[in-house]
C-alpha positions in Angstrom: 84.6 64.7 152.9 86.8 66.8 155.1 86.0 70.3 156.4 88.6 72.5 157.9 88.7 76.2 158.9 91.8 78.4 158.7 91.1 79.8 162.2 91.0 76.3 163.7 94.3 74.9 162.5 97.6 75.6 164.4 100.4 77.6 162.9 103.6 75.8 162.0 106.9 76.6 160.5 107.5 76.7 156.7 110.2 74.1 156.0 112.3 76.5 153.9 112.4 79.2 156.6 111.1 78.4 160.1 110.5 82.1 160.8 107.7 82.1 158.2 104.4 80.6 159.5 101.8 78.6 157.7 98.4 77.0 158.5 97.9 73.6 156.7 94.2 73.0 155.8 94.8 69.7 153.9 97.6 67.2 154.1 98.9 64.5 151.8 96.7 61.8 153.3 93.5 63.8 152.7 93.4 63.6 148.9 95.2 61.6 146.2 98.2 63.4 144.7 97.9 66.4 147.2 101.0 67.2 149.3 99.4 70.1 151.1 96.9 73.0 150.9 98.2 75.8 153.1 98.3 79.5 153.7 101.7 81.1 154.5 102.3 84.6 155.9 105.6 86.4 155.1 106.6 89.4 157.1 108.3 92.2 155.2 111.8 91.0 154.1 111.1 87.3 154.8 112.3 84.8 152.2 111.6 81.1 151.6 115.0 80.1 150.3 115.4 78.8 146.8 114.7 75.1 146.3 113.1 72.6 143.9 110.9 69.5 144.2 111.6 66.6 141.8 108.3 64.9 142.5 105.7 67.7 142.9 104.3 70.8 141.3 103.2 73.8 143.4 100.6 76.5 142.8 100.8 79.8 144.6 97.9 82.4 144.8 98.6 85.8 146.3 95.9 86.8 148.7 97.5 90.1 149.8 100.8 92.0 149.9 103.7 92.3 147.5 106.6 90.1 146.7 108.7 88.3 144.2 108.9 84.6 143.1 112.1 83.7 141.3 111.7 80.6 139.1 114.8 79.3 137.4 116.6 82.7 138.0 113.8 84.7 136.5 112.0 87.1 138.9 108.2 87.5 138.7 106.1 90.0 140.6 103.6 88.8 143.2 100.6 91.1 143.7 97.1 90.3 144.9 95.3 88.0 142.5 98.4 86.6 140.9 98.5 82.8 140.5 101.8 81.0 139.7 102.3 77.3 138.9 105.8 75.9 139.4 106.6 72.7 137.6 108.5 69.8 139.2 112.2 70.4 139.1 111.9 74.2 138.7 114.1 76.1 141.2 112.0 78.7 143.1 112.3 81.2 145.9 109.6 83.5 147.4 110.4 86.8 149.0 108.2 89.5 150.6 109.6 92.7 149.0 106.8 94.9 150.2 106.1 96.8 153.4 103.1 94.8 154.5 102.5 91.1 155.1 102.6 88.8 152.0 99.8 86.2 152.3 100.1 83.2 149.9 97.6 80.3 149.6 99.3 77.4 147.9 99.1 73.7 147.3 101.4 70.9 146.0 100.6 68.0 143.7 102.6 64.8 143.5 103.5 63.8 139.9 
């Protein structure tokens, strides 16, 4: 068992845009197949540049704010309560298109 609290983990940079900050609650060594379980906060206008992962799927859950996730050149709206699963190899980019902070909780699974 491992217990973590969001308020007790340090902020660190998101690899696809160091200006975006995240807090990692679980890391790859904590559970089999998990790459991370994190929460990221995007300021208005911030973008995590497009990329893909050949060996992992990602699941994003919108806690608050508004944005867009573009998967394989198709844009999808991000609003509170939305959950999006991105398959391995799918090219994806996340952008805060709103006027308030976009908060995403997400995790990756190795395949």
